[in-house]
mmCIF file of the N, C-alpha and C atoms, coordinates in Angstrom:
data_MODEL
# 
_entry.id   MODEL 
# 
loop_
_atom_site.group_PDB 
_atom_site.id 
_atom_site.type_symbol 
_atom_site.label_atom_id 
_atom_site.label_alt_id 
_atom_site.label_comp_id 
_atom_site.label_asym_id 
_atom_site.label_entity_id 
_atom_site.label_seq_id 
_atom_site.pdbx_PDB_ins_code 
_atom_site.Cartn_x 
_atom_site.Cartn_y 
_atom_site.Cartn_z 
_atom_site.occupancy 
_atom_site.B_iso_or_equiv 
_atom_site.pdbx_formal_charge 
_atom_site.auth_seq_id 
_atom_site.auth_comp_id 
_atom_site.auth_asym_id 
_atom_site.auth_atom_id 
_atom_site.pdbx_PDB_model_num 
ATOM 1   N N  . UNK A 1 1  ? 116.128 208.442 72.321 1.00 0.00 ? 1  UNK A N  1 
ATOM 2   C CA . UNK A 1 1  ? 116.104 206.933 72.484 1.00 0.00 ? 1  UNK A CA 1 
ATOM 3   C C  . UNK A 1 1  ? 117.513 205.998 71.155 1.00 0.00 ? 1  UNK A C  1 
ATOM 4   N N  . UNK A 1 2  ? 116.964 206.970 69.760 1.00 0.00 ? 2  UNK A N  1 
ATOM 5   C CA . UNK A 1 2  ? 117.909 206.168 68.811 1.00 0.00 ? 2  UNK A CA 1 
ATOM 6   C C  . UNK A 1 2  ? 119.448 206.333 68.680 1.00 0.00 ? 2  UNK A C  1 
ATOM 7   N N  . UNK A 1 3  ? 119.759 207.890 70.069 1.00 0.00 ? 3  UNK A N  1 
ATOM 8   C CA . UNK A 1 3  ? 120.969 208.085 69.836 1.00 0.00 ? 3  UNK A CA 1 
ATOM 9   C C  . UNK A 1 3  ? 121.332 206.656 70.997 1.00 0.00 ? 3  UNK A C  1 
ATOM 10  N N  . UNK A 1 4  ? 120.748 206.181 72.098 1.00 0.00 ? 4  UNK A N  1 
ATOM 11  C CA . UNK A 1 4  ? 121.547 205.071 72.554 1.00 0.00 ? 4  UNK A CA 1 
ATOM 12  C C  . UNK A 1 4  ? 121.867 204.244 71.818 1.00 0.00 ? 4  UNK A C  1 
ATOM 13  N N  . UNK A 1 5  ? 120.358 203.801 70.384 1.00 0.00 ? 5  UNK A N  1 
ATOM 14  C CA . UNK A 1 5  ? 121.193 202.373 69.520 1.00 0.00 ? 5  UNK A CA 1 
ATOM 15  C C  . UNK A 1 5  ? 121.819 202.854 69.066 1.00 0.00 ? 5  UNK A C  1 
ATOM 16  N N  . UNK A 1 6  ? 122.217 203.789 68.414 1.00 0.00 ? 6  UNK A N  1 
ATOM 17  C CA . UNK A 1 6  ? 123.428 204.203 67.094 1.00 0.00 ? 6  UNK A CA 1 
ATOM 18  C C  . UNK A 1 6  ? 124.908 203.827 67.930 1.00 0.00 ? 6  UNK A C  1 
ATOM 19  N N  . UNK A 1 7  ? 124.768 204.325 69.233 1.00 0.00 ? 7  UNK A N  1 
ATOM 20  C CA . UNK A 1 7  ? 125.886 204.082 70.460 1.00 0.00 ? 7  UNK A CA 1 
ATOM 21  C C  . UNK A 1 7  ? 126.262 202.923 70.872 1.00 0.00 ? 7  UNK A C  1 
ATOM 22  N N  . UNK A 1 8  ? 125.190 201.707 70.354 1.00 0.00 ? 8  UNK A N  1 
ATOM 23  C CA . UNK A 1 8  ? 125.601 200.521 70.935 1.00 0.00 ? 8  UNK A CA 1 
ATOM 24  C C  . UNK A 1 8  ? 125.950 199.504 69.270 1.00 0.00 ? 8  UNK A C  1 
ATOM 25  N N  . UNK A 1 9  ? 125.299 199.735 68.590 1.00 0.00 ? 9  UNK A N  1 
ATOM 26  C CA . UNK A 1 9  ? 124.961 199.148 67.709 1.00 0.00 ? 9  UNK A CA 1 
ATOM 27  C C  . UNK A 1 9  ? 126.054 200.065 65.938 1.00 0.00 ? 9  UNK A C  1 
ATOM 28  N N  . UNK A 1 10 ? 126.405 200.925 66.235 1.00 0.00 ? 10 UNK A N  1 
ATOM 29  C CA . UNK A 1 10 ? 126.565 201.709 65.367 1.00 0.00 ? 10 UNK A CA 1 
ATOM 30  C C  . UNK A 1 10 ? 125.787 202.066 64.357 1.00 0.00 ? 10 UNK A C  1 
ATOM 31  N N  . UNK A 1 11 ? 124.979 201.605 64.041 1.00 0.00 ? 11 UNK A N  1 
ATOM 32  C CA . UNK A 1 11 ? 123.776 202.254 63.546 1.00 0.00 ? 11 UNK A CA 1 
ATOM 33  C C  . UNK A 1 11 ? 122.436 201.410 62.834 1.00 0.00 ? 11 UNK A C  1 
ATOM 34  N N  . UNK A 1 12 ? 121.780 201.328 62.373 1.00 0.00 ? 12 UNK A N  1 
ATOM 35  C CA . UNK A 1 12 ? 120.549 200.387 61.904 1.00 0.00 ? 12 UNK A CA 1 
ATOM 36  C C  . UNK A 1 12 ? 120.982 200.071 60.426 1.00 0.00 ? 12 UNK A C  1 
ATOM 37  N N  . UNK A 1 13 ? 119.932 198.900 60.380 1.00 0.00 ? 13 UNK A N  1 
ATOM 38  C CA . UNK A 1 13 ? 120.486 198.289 58.980 1.00 0.00 ? 13 UNK A CA 1 
ATOM 39  C C  . UNK A 1 13 ? 119.674 198.654 57.671 1.00 0.00 ? 13 UNK A C  1 
ATOM 40  N N  . UNK A 1 14 ? 118.478 198.753 58.471 1.00 0.00 ? 14 UNK A N  1 
ATOM 41  C CA . UNK A 1 14 ? 117.182 199.689 57.577 1.00 0.00 ? 14 UNK A CA 1 
ATOM 42  C C  . UNK A 1 14 ? 116.613 200.940 58.099 1.00 0.00 ? 14 UNK A C  1 
ATOM 43  N N  . UNK A 1 15 ? 115.373 201.553 57.442 1.00 0.00 ? 15 UNK A N  1 
ATOM 44  C CA . UNK A 1 15 ? 115.004 202.818 57.990 1.00 0.00 ? 15 UNK A CA 1 
ATOM 45  C C  . UNK A 1 15 ? 113.783 201.808 58.202 1.00 0.00 ? 15 UNK A C  1 
ATOM 46  N N  . UNK A 1 16 ? 113.526 200.854 57.729 1.00 0.00 ? 16 UNK A N  1 
ATOM 47  C CA . UNK A 1 16 ? 112.329 199.996 58.576 1.00 0.00 ? 16 UNK A CA 1 
ATOM 48  C C  . UNK A 1 16 ? 112.552 199.055 59.811 1.00 0.00 ? 16 UNK A C  1 
ATOM 49  N N  . UNK A 1 17 ? 113.604 199.518 60.549 1.00 0.00 ? 17 UNK A N  1 
ATOM 50  C CA . UNK A 1 17 ? 114.339 198.397 61.476 1.00 0.00 ? 17 UNK A CA 1 
ATOM 51  C C  . UNK A 1 17 ? 114.644 200.063 62.653 1.00 0.00 ? 17 UNK A C  1 
ATOM 52  N N  . UNK A 1 18 ? 114.491 200.783 61.730 1.00 0.00 ? 18 UNK A N  1 
ATOM 53  C CA . UNK A 1 18 ? 114.476 202.257 62.644 1.00 0.00 ? 18 UNK A CA 1 
ATOM 54  C C  . UNK A 1 18 ? 113.039 202.405 63.334 1.00 0.00 ? 18 UNK A C  1 
ATOM 55  N N  . UNK A 1 19 ? 111.755 202.876 62.538 1.00 0.00 ? 19 UNK A N  1 
ATOM 56  C CA . UNK A 1 19 ? 110.696 202.480 62.563 1.00 0.00 ? 19 UNK A CA 1 
ATOM 57  C C  . UNK A 1 19 ? 110.637 201.489 64.002 1.00 0.00 ? 19 UNK A C  1 
ATOM 58  N N  . UNK A 1 20 ? 110.611 200.807 63.380 1.00 0.00 ? 20 UNK A N  1 
ATOM 59  C CA . UNK A 1 20 ? 110.475 199.427 64.072 1.00 0.00 ? 20 UNK A CA 1 
ATOM 60  C C  . UNK A 1 20 ? 110.600 199.767 65.957 1.00 0.00 ? 20 UNK A C  1 
ATOM 61  N N  . UNK A 1 21 ? 112.013 199.701 65.924 1.00 0.00 ? 21 UNK A N  1 
ATOM 62  C CA . UNK A 1 21 ? 112.880 200.177 67.434 1.00 0.00 ? 21 UNK A CA 1 
ATOM 63  C C  . UNK A 1 21 ? 112.113 201.379 67.612 1.00 0.00 ? 21 UNK A C  1 
ATOM 64  N N  . UNK A 1 22 ? 111.500 202.621 67.103 1.00 0.00 ? 22 UNK A N  1 
ATOM 65  C CA . UNK A 1 22 ? 111.017 203.166 67.889 1.00 0.00 ? 22 UNK A CA 1 
ATOM 66  C C  . UNK A 1 22 ? 109.401 203.239 68.180 1.00 0.00 ? 22 UNK A C  1 
ATOM 67  N N  . UNK A 1 23 ? 109.133 202.309 67.646 1.00 0.00 ? 23 UNK A N  1 
ATOM 68  C CA . UNK A 1 23 ? 107.377 201.873 67.871 1.00 0.00 ? 23 UNK A CA 1 
ATOM 69  C C  . UNK A 1 23 ? 107.411 201.182 69.396 1.00 0.00 ? 23 UNK A C  1 
ATOM 70  N N  . UNK A 1 24 ? 108.097 200.400 69.214 1.00 0.00 ? 24 UNK A N  1 
ATOM 71  C CA . UNK A 1 24 ? 108.521 199.367 70.266 1.00 0.00 ? 24 UNK A CA 1 
ATOM 72  C C  . UNK A 1 24 ? 108.829 200.639 71.493 1.00 0.00 ? 24 UNK A C  1 
ATOM 73  N N  . UNK A 1 25 ? 109.487 200.790 71.389 1.00 0.00 ? 25 UNK A N  1 
ATOM 74  C CA . UNK A 1 25 ? 110.756 201.201 72.679 1.00 0.00 ? 25 UNK A CA 1 
ATOM 75  C C  . UNK A 1 25 ? 109.651 202.340 72.638 1.00 0.00 ? 25 UNK A C  1 
ATOM 76  N N  . UNK A 1 26 ? 108.877 203.629 71.838 1.00 0.00 ? 26 UNK A N  1 
ATOM 77  C CA . UNK A 1 26 ? 107.515 204.593 72.399 1.00 0.00 ? 26 UNK A CA 1 
ATOM 78  C C  . UNK A 1 26 ? 106.761 203.722 73.042 1.00 0.00 ? 26 UNK A C  1 
ATOM 79  N N  . UNK A 1 27 ? 105.780 202.402 72.803 1.00 0.00 ? 27 UNK A N  1 
ATOM 80  C CA . UNK A 1 27 ? 105.121 201.579 73.912 1.00 0.00 ? 27 UNK A CA 1 
ATOM 81  C C  . UNK A 1 27 ? 105.289 201.189 75.184 1.00 0.00 ? 27 UNK A C  1 
ATOM 82  N N  . UNK A 1 28 ? 106.717 200.670 75.390 1.00 0.00 ? 28 UNK A N  1 
ATOM 83  C CA . UNK A 1 28 ? 107.702 200.754 76.599 1.00 0.00 ? 28 UNK A CA 1 
ATOM 84  C C  . UNK A 1 28 ? 107.496 201.613 77.568 1.00 0.00 ? 28 UNK A C  1 
ATOM 85  N N  . UNK A 1 29 ? 107.972 202.582 76.693 1.00 0.00 ? 29 UNK A N  1 
ATOM 86  C CA . UNK A 1 29 ? 108.040 204.021 77.542 1.00 0.00 ? 29 UNK A CA 1 
ATOM 87  C C  . UNK A 1 29 ? 106.575 204.912 78.074 1.00 0.00 ? 29 UNK A C  1 
ATOM 88  N N  . UNK A 1 30 ? 105.391 204.265 76.978 1.00 0.00 ? 30 UNK A N  1 
ATOM 89  C CA . UNK A 1 30 ? 104.098 204.779 77.716 1.00 0.00 ? 30 UNK A CA 1 
ATOM 90  C C  . UNK A 1 30 ? 103.603 204.074 78.495 1.00 0.00 ? 30 UNK A C  1 
ATOM 91  N N  . UNK A 1 31 ? 103.589 202.714 78.806 1.00 0.00 ? 31 UNK A N  1 
ATOM 92  C CA . UNK A 1 31 ? 103.407 201.666 79.685 1.00 0.00 ? 31 UNK A CA 1 
ATOM 93  C C  . UNK A 1 31 ? 104.019 202.035 80.665 1.00 0.00 ? 31 UNK A C  1 
ATOM 94  N N  . UNK A 1 32 ? 105.489 202.350 80.499 1.00 0.00 ? 32 UNK A N  1 
ATOM 95  C CA . UNK A 1 32 ? 106.550 202.500 82.537 1.00 0.00 ? 32 UNK A CA 1 
ATOM 96  C C  . UNK A 1 32 ? 105.479 204.070 82.790 1.00 0.00 ? 32 UNK A C  1 
ATOM 97  N N  . UNK A 1 33 ? 105.254 205.218 81.656 1.00 0.00 ? 33 UNK A N  1 
ATOM 98  C CA . UNK A 1 33 ? 104.842 206.330 82.368 1.00 0.00 ? 33 UNK A CA 1 
ATOM 99  C C  . UNK A 1 33 ? 103.173 205.998 83.331 1.00 0.00 ? 33 UNK A C  1 
ATOM 100 N N  . UNK A 1 34 ? 102.896 205.165 82.829 1.00 0.00 ? 34 UNK A N  1 
ATOM 101 C CA . UNK A 1 34 ? 101.344 205.084 83.363 1.00 0.00 ? 34 UNK A CA 1 
ATOM 102 C C  . UNK A 1 34 ? 101.568 204.302 83.953 1.00 0.00 ? 34 UNK A C  1 
ATOM 103 N N  . UNK A 1 35 ? 102.648 203.595 84.513 1.00 0.00 ? 35 UNK A N  1 
ATOM 104 C CA . UNK A 1 35 ? 102.862 203.143 86.293 1.00 0.00 ? 35 UNK A CA 1 
ATOM 105 C C  . UNK A 1 35 ? 101.982 201.332 85.545 1.00 0.00 ? 35 UNK A C  1 
ATOM 106 N N  . UNK A 1 36 ? 102.348 200.939 84.267 1.00 0.00 ? 36 UNK A N  1 
ATOM 107 C CA . UNK A 1 36 ? 101.533 199.680 84.090 1.00 0.00 ? 36 UNK A CA 1 
ATOM 108 C C  . UNK A 1 36 ? 102.793 198.549 83.576 1.00 0.00 ? 36 UNK A C  1 
ATOM 109 N N  . UNK A 1 37 ? 102.596 197.293 83.560 1.00 0.00 ? 37 UNK A N  1 
ATOM 110 C CA . UNK A 1 37 ? 103.601 195.971 83.677 1.00 0.00 ? 37 UNK A CA 1 
ATOM 111 C C  . UNK A 1 37 ? 103.404 196.156 82.387 1.00 0.00 ? 37 UNK A C  1 
ATOM 112 N N  . UNK A 1 38 ? 104.701 196.361 81.632 1.00 0.00 ? 38 UNK A N  1 
ATOM 113 C CA . UNK A 1 38 ? 105.306 196.318 80.566 1.00 0.00 ? 38 UNK A CA 1 
ATOM 114 C C  . UNK A 1 38 ? 105.230 194.526 79.603 1.00 0.00 ? 38 UNK A C  1 
ATOM 115 N N  . UNK A 1 39 ? 105.559 193.707 80.640 1.00 0.00 ? 39 UNK A N  1 
ATOM 116 C CA . UNK A 1 39 ? 105.213 191.922 80.507 1.00 0.00 ? 39 UNK A CA 1 
ATOM 117 C C  . UNK A 1 39 ? 103.881 191.883 79.873 1.00 0.00 ? 39 UNK A C  1 
ATOM 118 N N  . UNK A 1 40 ? 103.355 192.358 80.890 1.00 0.00 ? 40 UNK A N  1 
ATOM 119 C CA . UNK A 1 40 ? 102.028 192.437 81.187 1.00 0.00 ? 40 UNK A CA 1 
ATOM 120 C C  . UNK A 1 40 ? 100.867 192.814 79.624 1.00 0.00 ? 40 UNK A C  1 
ATOM 121 N N  . UNK A 1 41 ? 101.567 194.088 79.741 1.00 0.00 ? 41 UNK A N  1 
ATOM 122 C CA . UNK A 1 41 ? 100.882 194.603 78.269 1.00 0.00 ? 41 UNK A CA 1 
ATOM 123 C C  . UNK A 1 41 ? 101.278 193.901 77.302 1.00 0.00 ? 41 UNK A C  1 
ATOM 124 N N  . UNK A 1 42 ? 102.261 193.460 76.715 1.00 0.00 ? 42 UNK A N  1 
ATOM 125 C CA . UNK A 1 42 ? 103.146 192.309 75.645 1.00 0.00 ? 42 UNK A CA 1 
ATOM 126 C C  . UNK A 1 42 ? 102.278 191.777 75.752 1.00 0.00 ? 42 UNK A C  1 
ATOM 127 N N  . UNK A 1 43 ? 101.895 190.916 77.017 1.00 0.00 ? 43 UNK A N  1 
ATOM 128 C CA . UNK A 1 43 ? 101.039 189.621 77.367 1.00 0.00 ? 43 UNK A CA 1 
ATOM 129 C C  . UNK A 1 43 ? 99.808  190.034 76.272 1.00 0.00 ? 43 UNK A C  1 
ATOM 130 N N  . UNK A 1 44 ? 99.367  190.916 76.561 1.00 0.00 ? 44 UNK A N  1 
ATOM 131 C CA . UNK A 1 44 ? 97.765  191.027 75.939 1.00 0.00 ? 44 UNK A CA 1 
ATOM 132 C C  . UNK A 1 44 ? 97.885  191.122 74.411 1.00 0.00 ? 44 UNK A C  1 
ATOM 133 N N  . UNK A 1 45 ? 98.936  192.029 74.184 1.00 0.00 ? 45 UNK A N  1 
ATOM 134 C CA . UNK A 1 45 ? 99.206  192.230 72.544 1.00 0.00 ? 45 UNK A CA 1 
ATOM 135 C C  . UNK A 1 45 ? 99.088  191.005 71.847 1.00 0.00 ? 45 UNK A C  1 
ATOM 136 N N  . UNK A 1 46 ? 100.173 189.975 72.128 1.00 0.00 ? 46 UNK A N  1 
ATOM 137 C CA . UNK A 1 46 ? 100.433 188.566 71.814 1.00 0.00 ? 46 UNK A CA 1 
ATOM 138 C C  . UNK A 1 46 ? 98.898  188.080 71.643 1.00 0.00 ? 46 UNK A C  1 
ATOM 139 N N  . UNK A 1 47 ? 98.069  188.031 72.803 1.00 0.00 ? 47 UNK A N  1 
ATOM 140 C CA . UNK A 1 47 ? 97.432  187.302 72.724 1.00 0.00 ? 47 UNK A CA 1 
ATOM 141 C C  . UNK A 1 47 ? 96.145  187.545 71.507 1.00 0.00 ? 47 UNK A C  1 
ATOM 142 N N  . UNK A 1 48 ? 96.056  189.344 71.144 1.00 0.00 ? 48 UNK A N  1 
ATOM 143 C CA . UNK A 1 48 ? 95.328  189.432 70.367 1.00 0.00 ? 48 UNK A CA 1 
ATOM 144 C C  . UNK A 1 48 ? 94.225  190.256 71.327 1.00 0.00 ? 48 UNK A C  1 
ATOM 145 N N  . UNK A 1 49 ? 94.582  190.677 72.500 1.00 0.00 ? 49 UNK A N  1 
ATOM 146 C CA . UNK A 1 49 ? 93.346  191.611 73.394 1.00 0.00 ? 49 UNK A CA 1 
ATOM 147 C C  . UNK A 1 49 ? 94.040  192.751 73.607 1.00 0.00 ? 49 UNK A C  1 
ATOM 148 N N  . UNK A 1 50 ? 92.980  193.665 73.360 1.00 0.00 ? 50 UNK A N  1 
ATOM 149 C CA . UNK A 1 50 ? 93.194  195.247 73.889 1.00 0.00 ? 50 UNK A CA 1 
ATOM 150 C C  . UNK A 1 50 ? 94.162  195.395 74.541 1.00 0.00 ? 50 UNK A C  1 
ATOM 151 N N  . UNK A 1 51 ? 94.741  196.923 74.541 1.00 0.00 ? 51 UNK A N  1 
ATOM 152 C CA . UNK A 1 51 ? 95.432  197.409 75.688 1.00 0.00 ? 51 UNK A CA 1 
ATOM 153 C C  . UNK A 1 51 ? 95.429  198.979 75.559 1.00 0.00 ? 51 UNK A C  1 
ATOM 154 N N  . UNK A 1 52 ? 94.295  198.789 76.741 1.00 0.00 ? 52 UNK A N  1 
ATOM 155 C CA . UNK A 1 52 ? 93.559  200.342 77.279 1.00 0.00 ? 52 UNK A CA 1 
ATOM 156 C C  . UNK A 1 52 ? 94.559  200.962 78.214 1.00 0.00 ? 52 UNK A C  1 
ATOM 157 N N  . UNK A 1 53 ? 95.340  201.571 78.029 1.00 0.00 ? 53 UNK A N  1 
ATOM 158 C CA . UNK A 1 53 ? 95.422  202.298 79.379 1.00 0.00 ? 53 UNK A CA 1 
ATOM 159 C C  . UNK A 1 53 ? 94.464  203.307 80.215 1.00 0.00 ? 53 UNK A C  1 
ATOM 160 N N  . UNK A 1 54 ? 94.530  202.232 81.908 1.00 0.00 ? 54 UNK A N  1 
ATOM 161 C CA . UNK A 1 54 ? 93.370  202.799 82.592 1.00 0.00 ? 54 UNK A CA 1 
ATOM 162 C C  . UNK A 1 54 ? 94.166  204.291 83.024 1.00 0.00 ? 54 UNK A C  1 
ATOM 163 N N  . UNK A 1 55 ? 93.678  205.626 82.967 1.00 0.00 ? 55 UNK A N  1 
ATOM 164 C CA . UNK A 1 55 ? 93.765  206.574 82.857 1.00 0.00 ? 55 UNK A CA 1 
ATOM 165 C C  . UNK A 1 55 ? 93.007  207.225 84.584 1.00 0.00 ? 55 UNK A C  1 
ATOM 166 N N  . UNK A 1 56 ? 94.047  207.478 84.966 1.00 0.00 ? 56 UNK A N  1 
ATOM 167 C CA . UNK A 1 56 ? 93.380  208.065 87.077 1.00 0.00 ? 56 UNK A CA 1 
ATOM 168 C C  . UNK A 1 56 ? 93.365  209.446 86.859 1.00 0.00 ? 56 UNK A C  1 
ATOM 169 N N  . UNK A 1 57 ? 91.832  209.475 87.861 1.00 0.00 ? 57 UNK A N  1 
ATOM 170 C CA . UNK A 1 57 ? 91.404  210.653 87.492 1.00 0.00 ? 57 UNK A CA 1 
ATOM 171 C C  . UNK A 1 57 ? 90.889  211.372 86.220 1.00 0.00 ? 57 UNK A C  1 
ATOM 172 N N  . UNK A 1 58 ? 90.708  210.528 85.486 1.00 0.00 ? 58 UNK A N  1 
ATOM 173 C CA . UNK A 1 58 ? 89.458  211.132 84.244 1.00 0.00 ? 58 UNK A CA 1 
ATOM 174 C C  . UNK A 1 58 ? 88.212  210.889 84.565 1.00 0.00 ? 58 UNK A C  1 
# 
């Protein structure tokens, strides 16, 4: 995913910016993989609530 960002903007302004991008992108990817609503999960985080993925079949 970092290559996509580099193609769009050319580069990151800082190493910290790249770390933040990867963390957010990883969260979005994980929520999609578990068929969860990204916006709903982000709203839980912003409200300070726990975000615990429900694993089917466990």
